[in-house]
C-alpha positions as CSV (number, residue, x, y, z in Angstrom):
1,M,0.0,0.0,0.0
2,I,1.2,3.5,-1.0
3,T,-0.1,6.8,0.4
4,I,-0.2,10.1,-1.4
5,D,-0.3,13.5,0.4
6,A,-2.1,16.4,-1.1
7,T,0.3,18.9,0.4
8,A,2.9,18.7,3.1
9,S,0.6,20.5,5.6
10,Q,-2.5,18.3,4.9
11,P,-3.2,14.8,6.2
12,T,-2.9,11.8,3.9
13,R,-6.0,11.8,1.7
14,V,-5.6,8.6,-0.4
15,A,-4.2,5.1,-0.1
16,V,-3.1,3.3,-3.3
17,V,-3.7,-0.4,-3.1
18,V,-2.7,-3.1,-5.6
19,D,-5.4,-5.7,-5.4
20,E,-9.2,-5.7,-5.3
21,A,-9.5,-7.6,-2.0
22,E,-7.5,-5.0,-0.2
23,Y,-9.6,-2.3,-1.8
24,A,-12.8,-3.9,-0.6
25,R,-11.5,-4.2,3.0
26,R,-10.6,-0.6,3.1
27,A,-13.9,0.4,1.5
28,A,-15.7,-1.0,4.5
29,D,-13.7,1.3,6.8
30,V,-14.4,4.6,5.0
31,D,-16.2,7.1,7.2
32,G,-16.4,10.5,5.7
33,L,-12.9,12.0,5.3
34,A,-11.5,10.7,8.5
35,A,-9.4,8.1,6.8
36,P,-7.5,8.0,3.5
37,L,-9.7,6.9,0.5
38,P,-8.5,3.8,-1.1
39,I,-7.8,3.7,-4.9
40,L,-6.6,0.9,-7.2
41,R,-3.4,1.4,-9.1
42,R,-3.9,1.4,-12.9
43,S,-2.3,-1.3,-15.0
44,D,0.2,1.3,-16.2
45,G,1.1,2.1,-12.5
46,T,-0.3,5.7,-12.7
47,T,-2.9,7.5,-10.6
48,G,-4.0,10.0,-13.2
49,S,-4.7,13.6,-12.0
50,L,-5.4,12.7,-8.4
51,L,-4.9,15.6,-6.1
52,S,-3.9,18.0,-8.9
53,Y,-6.9,20.2,-8.1
54,P,-7.7,22.1,-4.9
55,T,-8.7,19.5,-2.3
56,V,-11.5,19.7,0.3
57,V,-10.5,19.9,3.9
58,D,-13.7,19.2,5.9
59,H,-16.9,17.3,5.0
60,D,-19.9,19.5,4.3
61,P,-23.1,17.6,3.7
62,R,-24.5,20.4,1.6
63,H,-22.2,19.3,-1.2
64,W,-23.8,15.9,-1.5
65,R,-27.4,15.2,-2.4
66,G,-29.6,12.3,-3.3
67,S,-28.3,8.7,-3.3
68,V,-25.7,6.3,-4.7
69,W,-26.8,3.2,-6.7
70,C,-24.6,0.3,-7.6
71,C,-25.8,-1.5,-10.7
72,A,-22.8,-3.9,-11.1
73,S,-21.6,-6.3,-8.5
74,G,-18.0,-5.7,-9.4
75,L,-18.3,-2.1,-8.5
76,S,-19.9,-2.7,-5.1
77,A,-16.8,-1.6,-3.1
78,A,-16.3,1.6,-5.2
79,A,-20.0,2.5,-4.6
80,Q,-19.5,1.8,-0.9
81,V,-16.5,4.2,-0.8
82,L,-18.5,7.0,-2.6
83,A,-21.6,6.6,-0.3
84,R,-19.7,6.4,3.0
85,A,-17.3,9.2,2.1
86,T,-20.2,11.6,1.2
87,G,-22.8,10.5,3.8
88,R,-25.4,9.3,1.2
89,P,-27.5,6.1,1.2
90,L,-26.3,3.3,-1.0
91,H,-28.8,1.1,-3.0
92,H,-28.2,-2.0,-5.0
93,G,-30.5,-2.5,-8.0
94,D,-30.8,-2.4,-11.7
95,L,-30.4,0.7,-13.9
96,D,-34.2,1.0,-14.6
97,E,-34.8,1.4,-10.9
98,A,-32.1,4.0,-10.6
99,V,-33.6,6.0,-13.5
100,R,-37.0,6.0,-11.9
101,A,-35.6,7.2,-8.6
102,S,-33.7,10.0,-10.4
103,R,-36.9,11.7,-11.5
104,T,-37.4,13.1,-8.0
105,A,-33.8,13.4,-6.6
106,P,-30.2,13.2,-7.8
107,V,-29.1,9.6,-8.3
108,T,-25.4,8.6,-9.0
109,V,-25.1,5.2,-10.6
110,L,-21.9,3.1,-10.7
111,V,-22.2,0.9,-13.7
112,E,-20.1,-0.8,-16.3
113,P,-19.6,1.0,-19.7
114,A,-21.2,-1.9,-21.5
115,A,-24.6,-1.1,-19.9
116,L,-24.6,2.5,-21.3
117,S,-25.4,1.9,-25.0
118,P,-26.7,4.8,-27.0
119,E,-30.1,3.1,-27.0
120,R,-30.2,2.9,-23.2
121,L,-29.1,6.5,-22.8
122,A,-31.8,7.7,-25.3
123,T,-34.5,6.3,-23.0
124,V,-33.6,8.3,-19.9
125,P,-36.3,11.0,-19.4
126,H,-35.5,14.6,-19.8
127,D,-36.3,15.3,-16.1
128,A,-34.0,12.6,-14.7
129,Q,-31.3,13.9,-12.3
130,L,-29.1,10.9,-13.3
131,G,-25.3,10.7,-13.3
132,V,-23.4,7.6,-14.4
133,L,-20.0,7.4,-12.6
134,V,-18.2,5.1,-14.9
135,G,-14.6,4.3,-15.8
136,R,-13.1,2.0,-18.5
137,D,-12.1,-0.4,-15.7
138,L,-12.3,-0.8,-11.9
139,A,-9.1,1.1,-11.2
140,A,-10.2,4.1,-13.3
141,T,-13.6,4.0,-11.4
142,T,-11.9,4.0,-8.0
143,Q,-9.7,6.9,-8.9
144,L,-12.7,8.9,-10.2
145,V,-14.6,8.2,-7.0
146,A,-11.7,9.6,-4.9
147,R,-11.1,12.6,-7.2
148,T,-14.9,13.4,-7.1
149,V,-15.0,13.3,-3.2
150,L,-11.7,15.2,-2.7
151,H,-11.8,17.8,-5.4
152,G,-15.5,18.2,-6.3
153,P,-16.4,20.5,-3.5
154,A,-13.2,22.6,-3.7
155,V,-12.7,23.6,-7.3
156,M,-15.4,26.2,-7.9
157,A,-14.1,28.7,-5.4
158,A,-10.5,28.4,-6.7
159,M,-10.8,28.2,-10.5
160,H,-12.3,30.2,-13.4
161,D,-14.7,29.1,-16.1
162,V,-14.2,28.9,-19.9
163,S,-16.8,28.7,-22.6
164,F,-16.4,28.2,-26.3
165,D,-18.7,28.2,-29.3
166,T,-17.6,27.0,-32.8
167,F,-20.8,28.5,-34.3
168,A,-20.2,32.1,-33.1
169,D,-17.9,34.7,-34.8
170,Q,-17.5,37.1,-31.9
171,D,-16.8,36.5,-28.2
172,P,-20.0,37.4,-26.3
173,A,-18.2,37.8,-22.9
174,P,-14.8,37.5,-21.2
175,G,-13.7,33.9,-20.9
176,W,-15.3,32.9,-24.2
177,L,-13.5,31.4,-27.2
178,T,-14.9,31.8,-30.7
179,G,-13.8,32.3,-34.3
180,V,-10.1,32.0,-35.3
181,R,-8.9,31.7,-31.7
182,L,-10.9,28.5,-31.1
183,T,-8.1,26.1,-31.9
184,P,-6.7,23.2,-29.8
185,T,-3.8,25.5,-28.9
186,G,-6.1,28.4,-28.1
187,L,-8.3,26.2,-25.9
188,R,-5.3,24.8,-24.0
189,S,-4.1,28.3,-23.4
190,A,-7.5,29.5,-22.2
191,L,-7.7,26.7,-19.7
192,G,-4.3,27.5,-18.3
193,A,-3.6,25.7,-15.0
194,G,-7.2,24.5,-15.0
195,A,-10.9,25.6,-15.2
196,A,-13.8,24.8,-12.9
197,V,-16.3,24.6,-15.8
198,L,-15.6,24.2,-19.5
199,A,-18.8,24.6,-21.5
200,G,-18.7,24.4,-25.3
201,R,-20.9,23.7,-28.4
202,G,-20.0,22.8,-31.9
203,H,-20.1,20.0,-34.4
204,A,-18.9,16.5,-33.4
205,R,-19.0,12.9,-34.4
206,D,-18.5,10.1,-31.9
207,C,-14.7,10.4,-31.2
208,L,-14.0,14.0,-32.2
209,M,-15.5,17.4,-31.4
210,H,-14.4,19.9,-34.1
211,L,-12.3,23.0,-33.4
212,N,-10.4,25.1,-35.9
213,G,-7.4,23.2,-37.1
214,G,-8.1,20.1,-35.1
215,G,-10.5,19.0,-32.4
216,I,-11.1,17.4,-29.0
217,C,-10.1,13.8,-29.5
218,G,-11.3,10.8,-27.5
219,R,-8.3,8.5,-28.0
220,Q,-7.2,7.0,-24.8
221,Q,-3.5,6.5,-25.9
222,E,-1.3,9.0,-27.6
223,R,-0.8,6.3,-30.3
224,P,-4.1,4.5,-30.7
225,L,-3.2,2.1,-33.5
226,L,-4.5,-1.4,-32.7
227,G,-2.0,-4.1,-32.9
228,V,-4.6,-6.6,-33.9
229,Q,-7.7,-5.5,-35.8
230,P,-10.9,-7.0,-34.1
231,S,-13.4,-9.1,-36.1
232,L,-16.6,-7.2,-36.6
233,G,-20.1,-8.4,-36.4
234,A,-23.1,-7.3,-38.4
235,S,-24.2,-4.6,-36.0
236,W,-23.1,-1.0,-36.1
237,T,-21.1,-1.2,-32.8
238,E,-17.5,-0.7,-31.7
239,Y,-15.9,-0.2,-35.1
240,P,-12.2,0.8,-35.0
241,T,-11.7,4.5,-36.0
242,A,-9.3,5.6,-38.7
243,C,-6.6,6.3,-36.2
244,Q,-6.9,2.7,-34.8
245,Q,-6.5,1.2,-38.3
246,G,-3.8,3.5,-39.7
247,P,-1.7,6.6,-39.2
248,R,-4.4,9.2,-40.1
249,C,-7.5,10.7,-38.5
250,W,-10.8,10.3,-40.4
251,R,-10.7,14.1,-40.7
252,G,-8.3,14.2,-43.5
253,D,-7.4,18.0,-43.2
254,V,-5.4,17.5,-39.9
255,K,-3.0,15.1,-38.4
256,I,-3.8,13.0,-35.3
257,G,-1.3,15.0,-33.3
258,D,-3.1,18.3,-34.2
259,H,-5.9,17.3,-31.9
260,L,-6.2,18.1,-28.2
261,R,-6.6,14.8,-26.5
262,S,-9.6,14.9,-24.1
263,A,-7.6,13.4,-21.2
264,E,-5.3,16.5,-21.4
265,I,-8.1,19.0,-20.9
266,R,-7.7,20.6,-17.5
267,A,-11.3,21.2,-16.5
268,A,-13.3,19.8,-13.6
269,F,-16.8,20.0,-15.0
270,V,-17.4,19.9,-18.7
271,V,-20.3,20.4,-21.0
272,L,-19.7,19.3,-24.6
273,D,-23.0,20.3,-26.3
274,S,-22.4,18.6,-29.6
275,C,-23.8,15.6,-31.4
276,R,-23.2,12.0,-30.5
277,T,-20.5,12.6,-27.9
278,A,-22.2,10.6,-25.2
279,V,-20.2,7.4,-26.0
280,A,-19.7,4.5,-23.7
281,G,-20.5,0.9,-24.3
282,G,-22.2,-0.5,-27.4
283,A,-21.6,2.6,-29.4
284,R,-20.5,2.8,-33.0
285,I,-17.0,3.3,-31.8
286,R,-14.9,1.5,-29.2
287,T,-14.7,2.7,-25.6
288,D,-11.0,3.5,-25.9
289,V,-11.7,6.5,-28.2
290,S,-14.7,7.7,-26.1
291,I,-14.4,11.4,-25.3
292,P,-16.2,11.3,-21.9
293,L,-14.4,8.2,-20.7
294,S,-11.0,9.7,-21.7
295,M,-11.8,12.9,-20.0
296,L,-12.8,11.1,-16.8
297,E,-9.4,9.3,-16.8
298,G,-7.6,12.6,-17.2
299,N,-8.7,15.7,-15.3
300,A,-12.4,15.9,-15.5
301,L,-14.7,15.0,-12.6
302,A,-17.9,15.1,-14.7
303,V,-18.7,15.4,-18.3
304,N,-22.1,16.3,-19.9
305,C,-22.4,15.0,-23.5
306,A,-25.1,14.9,-26.2
307,V,-27.1,11.7,-26.8
308,G,-27.6,11.5,-30.6
309,T,-28.2,14.7,-32.4
310,R,-28.3,18.1,-30.7
311,G,-29.7,21.3,-32.1
312,G,-31.1,24.6,-30.9
313,A,-31.2,25.8,-27.2
314,A,-27.6,27.2,-27.5
315,H,-27.8,28.3,-23.9
316,A,-27.6,24.8,-22.4
317,G,-23.9,25.1,-21.5
318,P,-24.1,28.6,-20.0
319,L,-27.2,27.5,-18.1
320,F,-25.2,24.7,-16.5
321,R,-22.4,27.1,-15.5
322,A,-24.9,29.6,-14.0
323,L,-26.8,26.9,-12.1
324,V,-23.8,25.2,-10.7
325,R,-22.4,28.5,-9.6
326,R,-25.6,29.2,-7.8
327,G,-25.6,25.9,-5.9
328,A,-27.3,23.3,-8.1
329,S,-26.1,19.7,-8.0
330,L,-24.7,18.3,-11.2
331,G,-27.8,16.1,-11.6
332,Q,-30.1,19.1,-11.0
333,A,-28.2,21.1,-13.6
334,L,-28.5,18.3,-16.1
335,S,-32.2,18.0,-15.5
336,E,-32.6,21.8,-16.0
337,M,-30.5,21.7,-19.2
338,N,-32.6,18.9,-20.7
339,G,-35.7,20.6,-19.5
340,A,-34.8,23.8,-21.3
341,I,-34.1,21.8,-24.5
342,F,-37.4,20.0,-24.1
343,A,-39.3,23.3,-23.6
344,D,-37.7,25.0,-26.6
345,P,-39.8,24.2,-29.7
346,A,-36.7,24.9,-31.9
347,A,-34.4,22.5,-30.0
348,V,-33.8,18.7,-30.3
349,G,-31.8,16.2,-28.4
350,K,-30.7,15.7,-24.8
351,L,-27.5,15.5,-22.7
352,A,-26.2,12.7,-20.5
353,L,-24.1,13.2,-17.4
354,F,-21.0,11.1,-16.8
355,G,-20.2,11.8,-13.2
356,D,-21.7,12.2,-9.8
357,A,-25.2,13.7,-10.1
358,G,-25.4,14.4,-6.3
359,L,-22.3,16.6,-6.2
360,A,-23.1,20.2,-5.6
361,P,-19.8,22.0,-6.2
362,V,-21.1,25.1,-4.4
363,A,-22.7,24.5,-1.0
364,V,-26.0,26.3,-0.4
365,D,-28.9,25.7,1.9
366,L,-31.6,26.0,-0.8
367,H,-31.6,24.6,-4.3
368,P,-31.8,27.4,-6.9
369,A,-35.2,26.2,-8.0
370,E,-36.5,26.9,-4.5
371,T,-35.6,30.7,-4.6
372,V,-38.0,32.6,-6.9
373,T,-37.7,36.3,-7.8
374,P,-41.3,37.5,-7.9
375,I,-42.9,39.4,-10.7
376,D,-43.8,43.0,-9.7
377,G,-47.1,44.7,-10.0
378,E,-46.3,45.9,-13.5
379,G,-45.9,42.3,-14.9
380,G,-42.1,42.3,-15.0
381,V,-39.0,42.1,-12.9
382,E,-35.6,43.9,-12.8
383,V,-32.7,41.4,-13.1
384,L,-29.2,42.4,-12.0
385,A,-26.3,41.1,-14.1
386,S,-24.4,38.1,-12.5
387,D,-22.9,34.8,-13.4
388,A,-25.7,33.0,-11.5
389,A,-29.1,31.9,-12.9
390,V,-32.2,33.7,-11.6
391,L,-35.5,31.9,-11.3
392,V,-38.7,33.9,-12.2
393,P,-42.4,32.7,-12.4
394,G,-43.9,32.4,-15.9
395,T,-42.5,31.5,-19.3
396,G,-43.7,34.3,-21.6
397,L,-41.0,36.8,-20.6
398,L,-38.4,38.7,-22.6
399,A,-36.0,41.5,-22.1
400,L,-37.1,45.0,-22.9
401,D,-33.9,45.7,-24.9
402,A,-31.7,43.7,-27.2
403,G,-28.6,42.5,-25.2
404,G,-30.6,42.3,-22.0
405,P,-31.3,39.2,-19.9
406,L,-32.0,35.9,-21.7
407,V,-35.1,34.1,-20.4
408,V,-35.0,30.3,-20.6
409,P,-38.3,28.6,-20.0
410,R,-38.3,25.4,-18.0
411,A,-40.0,22.2,-18.8
412,T,-42.4,22.7,-15.9
413,G,-44.2,25.3,-17.9
414,S,-44.6,27.5,-14.9
415,S,-41.2,29.3,-14.5
416,S,-38.1,30.3,-16.3
417,W,-34.4,30.8,-15.7
418,V,-32.8,34.2,-16.5
419,L,-29.2,34.4,-17.7
420,T,-27.1,37.6,-17.9
421,A,-23.3,37.9,-17.4
422,V,-22.7,34.2,-18.1
423,L,-23.8,35.0,-21.7
424,G,-22.2,38.4,-21.9
425,R,-25.6,40.1,-21.5
426,S,-26.4,43.1,-19.3
427,G,-29.0,43.2,-16.5
428,G,-32.3,44.9,-17.1
429,R,-36.0,44.5,-17.0
430,I,-37.9,41.5,-18.4
431,A,-41.6,41.6,-19.0
432,Q,-44.5,39.6,-20.2
433,V,-44.7,39.3,-24.0
434,P,-47.3,38.0,-26.5
435,D,-47.4,34.2,-27.0
436,R,-45.6,32.7,-29.9
437,L,-47.5,32.7,-33.1
438,D,-47.2,29.2,-34.4
439,G,-50.4,28.1,-32.7
440,R,-52.4,30.9,-34.2
441,W,-50.8,30.2,-37.6
442,S,-51.4,26.4,-37.7
443,G,-54.7,26.5,-35.8
444,R,-56.4,29.3,-37.5
445,L,-54.7,31.5,-40.1
446,R,-53.2,28.8,-42.4
447,P,-56.5,26.9,-42.7
448,W,-58.2,30.3,-43.3
449,L,-55.8,31.1,-46.1
450,D,-56.3,27.6,-47.6
451,R,-60.0,27.8,-47.5
452,L,-60.0,31.3,-49.1
453,R,-57.8,30.0,-51.9
454,G,-60.1,27.1,-52.6
455,L,-63.1,29.4,-53.0
456,A,-61.9,30.7,-56.3
457,G,-62.7,27.2,-57.6
458,L,-66.3,27.5,-56.4
459,G,-67.0,30.6,-58.4
460,L,-66.2,33.3,-55.8
461,D,-64.0,36.3,-56.5
462,V,-60.8,36.0,-54.3
463,S,-57.6,38.0,-55.1
464,T,-54.8,35.4,-55.1
465,A,-52.2,38.2,-55.0
466,E,-53.7,39.7,-51.9
467,L,-53.7,36.2,-50.3
468,D,-50.1,35.8,-51.1
469,T,-49.2,39.1,-49.5
470,A,-51.1,38.1,-46.3
471,H,-49.4,34.7,-46.4
472,R,-46.0,36.2,-46.6
473,M,-46.7,38.8,-43.9
474,A,-48.1,36.2,-41.4
475,S,-45.4,33.5,-42.0
476,S,-42.7,36.1,-41.6
477,A,-44.3,37.3,-38.4
478,V,-44.3,33.7,-37.1
479,R,-40.6,33.3,-37.7
480,A,-39.8,36.8,-36.3
481,R,-41.7,36.0,-33.1
482,A,-39.9,32.7,-32.7
483,E,-36.5,34.5,-33.2
484,A,-37.4,37.5,-31.0
485,A,-34.9,38.1,-28.3
486,D,-36.5,41.2,-26.8
487,L,-39.9,42.7,-26.1
488,T,-39.9,45.2,-28.9
489,A,-39.2,42.5,-31.6
490,A,-41.9,40.2,-30.1
491,R,-44.5,43.0,-30.1
492,D,-43.6,44.0,-33.6
493,A,-44.1,40.4,-34.8
494,D,-47.4,40.1,-33.0
495,A,-48.6,43.4,-34.6
496,A,-47.6,42.2,-38.1
497,F,-49.5,38.9,-37.6
498,T,-52.5,40.7,-36.4
499,E,-52.4,42.9,-39.5
500,A,-52.3,39.8,-41.7
501,E,-55.4,38.6,-39.9
502,R,-57.1,42.0,-40.5
503,K,-56.2,41.8,-44.2
504,L,-57.8,38.3,-44.5
505,A,-60.9,39.6,-42.8
506,E,-61.0,42.5,-45.3
507,I,-60.5,40.1,-48.3
508,Q,-63.2,37.9,-46.9
509,Y,-65.7,40.8,-46.4
510,R,-65.1,42.2,-49.9
511,M,-65.7,38.7,-51.4
512,I,-69.1,38.3,-49.5
513,D,-70.1,41.8,-50.3
514,K,-69.5,41.4,-54.0
515,E,-71.2,38.0,-54.1
516,I,-74.3,39.1,-52.2
517,R,-74.7,42.1,-54.5
518,W,-74.6,39.8,-57.4
519,A,-77.2,37.6,-55.7
520,S,-79.5,40.6,-55.4
521,R,-79.6,41.0,-59.2
522,T,-80.2,37.3,-60.1
523,F,-82.0,34.1,-59.2
524,Y,-78.9,33.2,-57.3
525,S,-77.8,29.7,-56.3
526,F,-74.3,29.1,-54.8
527,V,-74.1,25.6,-56.3
528,D,-74.2,27.1,-59.8
529,G,-70.5,27.9,-59.3
530,W,-69.5,24.4,-58.2
531,P,-67.5,22.9,-61.1
532,E,-68.8,19.7,-62.7
533,P,-68.7,16.7,-62.7
534,W,-69.8,16.2,-59.1
535,Q,-69.1,13.2,-57.0
536,S,-72.1,13.1,-54.6
537,E,-73.5,10.9,-51.9
538,T,-77.1,11.3,-50.7
539,D,-78.2,10.4,-47.2
540,E,-81.0,7.8,-47.2
541,E,-82.7,9.4,-44.3
542,T,-84.3,12.8,-44.4
543,H,-83.4,15.6,-42.0
544,K,-85.4,18.4,-40.3
545,C,-85.9,21.5,-42.4
546,P,-84.7,24.7,-40.7
547,Q,-87.5,26.6,-42.6
548,C,-90.7,24.6,-42.3
549,A,-89.5,22.3,-39.4
550,G,-90.7,19.2,-41.3
551,R,-88.5,16.2,-41.6
552,S,-88.3,16.8,-45.3
553,T,-84.7,17.8,-46.1
554,I,-82.5,15.7,-48.3
555,R,-78.8,16.0,-47.7
556,H,-76.2,15.6,-50.4
557,R,-72.5,15.4,-49.8
558,V,-70.6,16.7,-52.8
559,R,-67.1,16.7,-54.1
560,P,-67.0,19.0,-57.2
561,A,-64.5,18.9,-60.1
562,G,-64.6,15.2,-60.3
563,G,-63.7,14.8,-56.7
564,A,-60.8,17.2,-56.7
565,G,-62.7,20.0,-54.9
566,P,-63.4,20.5,-51.2
567,A,-66.0,18.6,-49.2
568,L,-69.4,20.4,-49.7
569,R,-72.9,20.0,-48.4
570,Y,-76.1,20.7,-50.4
571,E,-79.5,20.4,-48.6
572,V,-82.8,20.7,-50.3
573,C,-86.2,20.6,-48.6
574,V,-88.8,18.8,-50.7
575,R,-91.4,21.4,-49.6
576,C,-89.3,24.7,-49.3
577,G,-86.6,24.1,-51.9
578,E,-82.9,24.8,-51.4
579,V,-82.0,25.6,-47.7
580,L,-78.2,25.2,-47.4
581,S,-75.2,25.0,-49.7
582,G,-71.5,25.3,-48.8
583,L,-68.6,23.7,-47.0
584,E,-69.3,20.5,-45.1
585,A,-67.1,21.7,-42.2
586,F,-68.1,25.1,-40.8
587,P,-66.3,26.6,-37.8
588,A,-69.4,28.4,-36.3
589,D,-72.8,27.6,-35.1
590,V,-75.4,29.6,-37.0
591,G,-79.0,30.1,-36.3
592,I,-81.6,32.1,-38.4
593,R,-84.8,33.5,-37.0
594,S,-87.0,35.3,-39.5
595,Q,-90.7,36.0,-39.8
596,G,-92.7,33.7,-42.0
597,E,-95.0,36.3,-43.4
598,A,-95.3,40.1,-43.8
599,R,-97.8,42.5,-45.3
600,R,-96.7,44.4,-48.4
601,G,-94.8,47.5,-47.3
602,D,-94.2,46.3,-43.7
603,P,-90.6,45.7,-42.3
604,I,-89.1,42.3,-42.8
605,T,-86.7,41.3,-39.9
606,V,-84.0,38.6,-40.1
607,D,-81.9,37.8,-37.0
608,V,-78.7,35.8,-37.6
609,T,-77.1,34.3,-34.5
610,I,-73.4,33.2,-34.7
611,Q,-71.3,31.5,-32.0
612,A,-67.6,31.1,-32.3
613,P,-65.8,27.9,-31.3
614,P,-64.7,27.8,-27.7
615,D,-61.0,27.6,-28.4
616,R,-60.3,30.5,-30.9
617,P,-61.7,33.8,-32.2
618,L,-63.6,34.0,-35.5
619,D,-63.9,36.6,-38.2
620,V,-67.3,36.4,-40.0
621,A,-68.5,38.3,-43.1
622,L,-72.2,38.0,-43.9
623,G,-74.7,39.5,-46.2
624,T,-78.3,39.0,-47.2
625,A,-80.4,39.8,-50.3
626,F,-83.7,38.9,-52.0
627,A,-83.4,37.5,-55.4
628,H,-83.9,40.1,-58.2
629,E,-84.6,42.8,-55.7
630,D,-85.3,45.5,-58.3
631,R,-87.5,43.3,-60.3
632,L,-89.5,41.9,-57.4
633,H,-89.5,45.1,-55.3
634,C,-88.3,43.3,-52.2
635,R,-85.1,44.8,-50.6
636,I,-82.9,43.7,-47.7
637,L,-79.5,43.9,-49.4
638,D,-76.8,44.5,-46.7
639,S,-73.4,43.1,-45.7
640,R,-71.2,43.4,-42.6
641,S,-68.1,42.0,-40.9
642,L,-67.9,40.7,-37.3
643,T,-65.1,39.6,-35.1
644,L,-66.0,37.2,-32.3
645,G,-63.8,36.1,-29.4
646,P,-63.5,32.5,-28.4
647,G,-66.9,31.1,-27.6
648,E,-68.6,34.4,-28.1
649,R,-72.2,34.5,-29.3
650,T,-73.7,37.4,-31.1
651,T,-76.9,38.2,-33.0
652,T,-77.0,40.7,-35.9
653,T,-80.2,41.9,-37.4
654,F,-81.0,42.7,-41.0
655,V,-84.2,44.7,-41.8
656,G,-85.8,44.7,-45.2
657,T,-89.0,45.8,-46.8
658,S,-91.3,45.3,-49.7
659,D,-93.2,47.9,-51.8
660,A,-96.8,48.4,-50.7
661,D,-97.9,48.9,-54.3
662,L,-95.4,47.2,-56.6
663,T,-94.5,44.0,-54.8
664,I,-96.5,41.0,-56.1
665,P,-97.9,39.0,-53.1
666,D,-96.1,35.6,-53.1
667,V,-93.5,33.6,-51.3
668,Q,-90.2,35.4,-51.9
669,P,-86.8,33.7,-51.2
670,F,-83.8,35.5,-49.8
671,K,-80.2,34.4,-49.3
672,I,-77.9,34.7,-46.3
673,L,-74.3,34.3,-47.4
674,L,-71.7,33.7,-44.6
675,A,-67.9,33.3,-44.6
676,A,-66.3,32.3,-41.2
677,D,-62.5,32.2,-41.4
678,G,-62.8,31.3,-45.1
679,A,-65.5,28.7,-44.8
680,V,-68.6,29.7,-46.9
681,R,-72.2,28.7,-46.6
682,C,-75.3,30.0,-48.3
683,L,-78.6,29.7,-46.4
684,T,-81.9,30.2,-48.2
685,R,-85.1,31.3,-46.4
686,T,-88.5,32.5,-47.6
687,V,-91.1,35.0,-46.5
688,W,-94.7,35.1,-47.5
689,I,-95.6,38.6,-48.6
690,H,-99.4,39.2,-48.7
691,V,-101.9,42.0,-49.0
């Protein structure tokens, strides 16, 4: 047994043992930090970066949360050391049980790499506070356990943070690397003697995260060439990379030596927000070129990597920095990152944590999610610039000014994180903003546009050019609102979308007004404009007539233009004649109340009651006219436009008249033409005019 001192003034912190039996015996004696923590010597005789970081002096239970789970019998002693040294309960079970437990509290799982296939990692829920403490072998795991316990609570106070972004051209804040400076050499220089948090995003593929002129490489050995090439099965698992088969990297523009080996990166807590970097067992590449496993054998205490493809939610890494600096455990920070990705409609993917989920590098009495900054009486909050994340209630908030605080909605749907200095943003006021427009677009405006376009094929006069203009205005507003980073931009987008809705209502009204005026000069029938041949189906049963109340209406379901047109309905009462024609699906409930008879010269009143659907507003254009008003001397011609709120019910009244001398006493038909968000129906009613 060999002991290693952290410094000459500190007590012995670790004891290096050479066999597993001795390690197991010493594991049973661990009690906090009172005795040296046992570690197994690696096969190459090294102990990695043990004690190269600031080292904790006294045990503080606020640094350790949740529980430790052992999911592999061969790791039982290592799990015992971790649990006993940190004062957490130890459970033995399978990975599924641990995942379920991690949805309510941080869970650190000791597991073999083979159990962490991409398929398995992909099934972990976004709200899981799960960390997998894993090494390529038992010795690596025991050393990672000791480094986590001894260094994890100490590094944040003594070391700086570094962020990088291969997609950005300019550094948003001090401590960021972007553009031409983001090379392996530049990153090594920025890290210096070591960083507490390294958070970066960029393109990656399995064993390599790209930088300018090289990348972060997962190879375990400086010379990774395999002496004997393995035989491969039919599955896409554990293929040797180019550097394991020959002298070159698969990235042909650089040499293997141009890369920064991930084991050399001096950072305690790492976020690599880039595709397919969460590589352990059963992946497409072998574990000896895994970026996270190599990092954990080097200097890292924990690594967050992407499972599969990652896109959008570029703030995940900075959110991790801000939460950990405020006192979140690594598992809680992971859950919040994945929650922010899940809540962002423009984002895809998730991250996995290789490391201790229960480690809180900054000791606090309350988790950040338990400290909420309230919204003031004006519907906003003033946020001061800091490196920590601030929690506010609500999700529909934005900064008043560009460059102000960034609001990151949580998956809970009831609150948001606010980031400032960690992203190079200033403090400032955030306030409630209009909702995103994609729901209004897909749920109402796009169907409205489509229905209006289809009406030209039914004989109605609709300006395609005006519809195209409204379409461009609305779709541009939807995108602008989704991209809005401040309150002004969001309000401008909302106003542009509202203007597009107003234009559609205007187009709709002009169409109805023109059509009803045509109806007043003819013996009008809406079906005359439906292109032939029809494909129609007729109901066998008769329906109640809205005019005479007899069960005398025959309902026809029609597809015009040989079946290429929209689904239409045509109803004819065998006593009254035509009573309804128009679209089969109509978004409003409509009721007509009109008098059945009137003396010549007396007023004729028609009440039209319209109710909007409960979940959305409705724009309605409607008009009414007698057939051949000038010839038959009956007049009610009028048109109007209405806007109804969700579920709103309204009645509008049309008043007409006949000529006391010229009108011929008889039954006179009149039309009520309605368009509701582009859906058109024509209703026919009659009034008996007598002397």
